[in-house]
C-alpha positions, -999 to +999 in steps of 0.1 A: +451-257-095+449-292-079+425-290-050+442-320-034+477-305-034+492-298+000+498-262-009+461-256-017+450-273+015+475-252+035+462-220+019+427-230+029+438-235+065+456-202+064+424-185+051+405-201+080+431-187+105+429-153+088+391-152+087+389-158+124+420-137+132+436-166+151+469-148+154+454-120+175+427-139+193+445-167+210+438-193+183+475-199+175+485-202+212+502-236+216+486-248+249+452-240+234+461-259+202+474-289+222+441-290+241+422-289+208+443-318+194+436-338+226+399-332+222+400-343+186+419-375+196+392-381+221+366-378+194+386-402+172+388-426+200+350-424+206+344-432+169+365-463+172+353-475+206+316-467+200+316-483+165+307-451+147+308-450+109+339-446+088+325-412+076+324-400+112+359-412+118+371-395+086+356-362+097+373-364+131+407-373+115+402-344+091+397-321+121+430-333+136+448-329+102+435-293+099+447-286+134+481-300+126+484-279+095+473-249+116+499-256+141+526-255+114+511-221+104+511-209+140+547-220+147+559-210+113+574-243+102+571-263+069+550-293+078+555-309+044+593-307+048+590-320+084+569-349+070+594-359+044+623-356+069+605-378+094+595-404+067+631-407+057+640-415+094+612-439+101+617-458+068+651-468+081+637-483+114+633-519+122+600-532+136+594-553+167+564-572+179+554-558+213+525-574+232+513-590+200+513-558+179+538-544+155+559-514+167+582-492+146+601-470+170+635-459+181+640-489+204+665-482+231+682-510+251 
């Protein structure tokens, strides 16, 4: 089995949820998960603004990735499918320079 496959990673996150009984102990409650994701974004921001190492940044981004996968588990949706559907949409978008930086968004007039 390829350790880097999405399905293997998802199974590991599911095992983590099962180990700690997230379903029955509030770990899959969405407001809690949103707060955890905001906390991880803060830690990512701290890595960038405080000049921490790429290894530290990678660890914080991995935490967020695990939380995102866990959110798909908690809400029972296929994150891989959602990813590909979203990629198909955003690949069709045009980009704009906004305040000197590239933006790829659904620009509305």
